[in-house]
N, C-alpha and C positions, 0 to 999 in steps of 0.2 A: 477628837480632832479628825479632819478630813484633809486631803492633800491634793496638790496640783502644780505644773511648771511654766516657763517662759521661752520666747523664741526670738533669734534675730536672722535677718536675711539681707543679703546684699545681692541686688538683682542687676545683672549686666545686660539683661535683655530689656523687657518693658514690663508693663503692669500685670496684675494678678487678681486673685480673689479680690484681689489685686486687679483683676480685669476691671473692676469698678473702683480701684484704689484712687485714681485721680479724677474720678467723675465729679462734675460740678465746678470745684474750685480751680482746677487746671484745665477744664474743657476737653479732657481726653477720655474716649470711650473705646474699648477694645472689641465690643460686641453690640449687636443690635438689641433693641427692646424685645424680650421674649425669645432671643436666640438660643438659650440653653436654660436648663432648669436642674433641679435635683429629683424630679418626678418623671413626667412624660418624656422630656428631652434630657434624660438623666446622664450621669458620667459615663455609663456603659457605651453611649453612642455619640459622645462629644466629638470624638475624632472623625465622624462621619458627617457631621452637620454642616462643615465647611472646609474647603481646601486650606483655609488658614489655620485649622484646628487639627491638623494630622499629627502634631506632636502629643496630642492628648492620647492618641492610640499607639504611635510609633516611637515616642521619645524613650531614651535610655536613662535619663537622669530626672525622673518625674517625683513630684511631691503631691501630698504629704507621704510619710513613711512611718513604719513602726521602729522605735529605738530599742536595740538590745545590745549592740556592740559598745562596751565601755571604752573602746579606744576612741569613740566620738566625743567623749565627755571630758571637758577641760575648762580652763579659765576663759572668760568672755573675750571676744576679739574685737571690741569696739569701745569707744569712750562715750559715755552718756552725757549730754548736755541739755537735759530738759528743764524747763522752768518748774519751780515748785507748785505755782498756781497758774491756771489759764482761764481768762475770762472771754466771753464772746463766741464760745463754741456752739455748734448747732447739731441736734441729733435728728436724723432723717432715715428714710428706707431707701437703700441703694438698689433701684431697678427691681425691687422685690426679691433680691438675692440675700441682703443682709442688713442689719440695723448698723448704721454708720454714724460716727461723730466727726464732723469737719471742724478743724481749728481755724481761728481767724487768720487771714492772710498776713497779719502783722506779727503772728507768733514767731519767736526766735528759737524755740526748741529744736534740737538736732542731735545726731549722733555722728561720730567720726570712726568708721572702721579702721583698724590698725593697718590694713593692707592698702590704704588709699590716703591721699592728702586732702581729699575733698569731703566736705560736710555734706550730710544728708538731712534735709529739713523735714520735721515731722508734720505731715499734712492732715492726717486722719487716722482713726482706728475703727475697726468694725468687729462684730461678733459671728461666730459660727456655732450652731447648735446641731449635733453635738460636736466634740473636738474633731479636728482633722488629723492631726499627728497623734500617734499612740506610743506608749511605753510598755514594753513586754506584753504586747498583744492586747492591752487594755487602754480604752479611751476615757475621756472625761466629759461631763455635761456640757461644758462651755469651753470655747478657745477664742482669744482676742488677738488680733494682729494690729500692730501699730506701724503704719506705712510712712516711710521717709523716702525722699526723692532728691536728686541733684537737679540743676537746671536742664541737664541733658536727659532727665527722666530715667537715670539709673536708679534702682530702688533699693532700700534697706528696710526690713521689717522686723520688729521686735514683737513677739507674741507671748501670750500667757494662757495656760490651762487653768481652769477654775473648778473647784469642788464645791458641792452643796454644803451649806452651813447655816447656823441660826442667824448670823449677820454677815454683811458683805464688808470687804475691805473698804475703808473710807473713800477711796477713789471712785468706786461704783456708786455711792450714794447720790452725789451731784449729777452723775450721768443718767442713772435710770429711775430716780425718784419722780421725774417730771412725766414719765409715761413712755410708751412703746409705739412709735409710728408704724401703722400697718400698710400705709400707702406712700408711695413716693412723692405725692404732692404735699405731704405733711412734713413740716420742719418745725422743730420745737427749740427755741432759744434755752440754753442752759445757764445755770448759776455757775460760779467759780468752781472749776474742777481742781481738787487736790490730788497731785501727782505723787506726793511724798512717799506714801506706802508702796507704790509700784517702783520708785526710785530706789528705795531701800532694798527691795526685793532684788533688783538688777545688780546692785552693788555687792550683795552677799551670795550671789548664786553662781554655780558652775553652769556651763552650757554644752548642750549636744550640738555638734557642728557637722555639716555635710553639704555638698553640692547638689542642688535640686531645681525645681521648677515653680512656676506660677501654678496655683491650685485650682484655677478656672481657666476656661479657653482665654487665649489661645495656648495655654500651657507651656509658654516659652521657658527655655532652659537657661542656665547661667545664673541661678539664684543661689547665693550662699547663705544657708540657714544656720542659725545658732539657737538652741532651745534651752532656756534655763531649767534647771532640775529642782526649782523650789516652787511650791504651789501657793495659790491665793483663794480666798473663800468668796463665795457668792451666795446671797441668802435664797431661801426657797421662793420668796416673793418676787425677787429680781429674776430668778431663773425661769419661774412660771410665766412671768410677763414677756420675757424674750422668747421662750418656746412658743407661746400662743401667737405672737406676732410674726415669728419667722418660720415656724413648722420646722422642717428638716432642712439643713443647709450645710452639708459636709461632703467633700469627695473622699472616697474610700483610700486606704493606704495603697501605694503604688510600687512598681518595680523601679529600682535605681541601682545603676552600675557604678556609684561613686566608690573610688579607692579611699580607704580610711588609714592614714598614717602608714602608707607603704603596703597595706594588706591587699590581697587580690580582690578584684572587683566581685561584689556579691549582693545578693538581695538582702536589705536591711531588715526586712520582716522576719529574717531568721530561717530562710528555706534554701540556703545554699546558692543555686543559681538565681540570677536575676530574673524573677518572673513576677507577674502581678499577684498582689496579696490584698484582700479586700475585707479583712476582719473589721467588724464594728462592735467589739465587745466594749461595753461602757462600765467604768468604775462606779460602783454604788457609793453615794455620799453617806458616809456613816458618821453622823454627829455623835461620836463616842459608841457607835453601834456597828455590828455586822461585818460581813465578809464582802470581798469585791463582787459586784453585780455582774453576773455572767451571762447577760442576755446577748445574743448575737444579732445584730441589725443589718439588714441588707441595704445596699446603696439605694438612697433616694426614698427609703421607707419612712415617711413622715408619720404614718399610722402606727407603726411599731414603736417609733420613738416617743410618740404621744403616749402610748400605753406605758412605756418605761418611765416617762416623767411622772405620770399618775401614781405608779407603784412606788417610785422613789419618794415622792412627796408624802405619800400615805405612810411609808415605812418610818420616815423621820418624824412625822408629827405624832406617831404612836410609838 
C-alpha cells in the first residue's frame, strides 16, 4: 500500500493556483497569458514580475507549506455537500499551468465552512505535478485542488495528495481515461464523474489547518487551508499521462508566520524562525515496496522531476 492526504481552503482574498481557478466559467483571470511559469519565469522571481505580485516575495502567510506541527491537525472545519455523480464536466489545460476540470454551471455541489453562513460552490478542480504541500519534509507525486467560490469570489479549496499505485481511486477513472489535454485550446467532454470515493475520504479524515495564501501569483493572503491526513491512489498510467502533459507545476514550500492554537508564530517547515523553505523531496510510491524516495528537486525543475517519474515507474513495474 502507498499513501497520501486532502486539503480545504477558505479564501478571503481572491483566486489562486487558483489564479486560474475561475478562468473560463466565471470569466476571471488574475494573470496574463505567459505571465509566469515554473521554469524560466519561475517562483523564485514571481515577486518581481509585476507590482501586483509583491506578496509572492514579501508575504508573511504564504502557501504551500510543510506540515510538521501536530497542533495543526484536527477535525475538518467544513460541511461537504457534493453530489455523488456529476455529468457534463469538461477537462482542459488552464493556460498551460495545470490540467483542469470545469464542472457544468448547473452543478449544485458545495461546501459550508463552519466559520461562515455562506455556501461555496464547487466550480472546478485541477492537478499539480508534484504536490505543493509537504508532510514532514516529503511531498507526493500529485496534488489536486477542488476550488469553490461564493458570488463575491471568496474561495474555499479542498485538496488531495495522491500516491502511485496499481490502480486509481474510481473518481479518477472518468476524469483521466479520456486523455490529457496538452494545449489550452483542447477541451474534452467527460463521462459521469463518481465523487463517492473522495466524499468517503473527506468524511473519515482529519485535517491540517492553517492560514495561508494563493499558491500562484498574485499570492494573495487570507486563505484558510485544511489538509486531510488521508491518502488516495493514482495509477502509474494516469500519473504518467499527467506528468507528460503538465511537466513540472508546483510552487516550493514557503515561509508562513501563522500562529497555531496560540503557539508563537513560526516557520511551519520546522526551522524555528519564519523563513523560506524550498524542499522538494518526493515520496516514493511503494506498491508494497521500498522506502521513501529521497530525491530533492529544485523549484521549476521539470527535467529532474521527469527523471524522478521515470525512476518511480521503473521501480514499481519491477
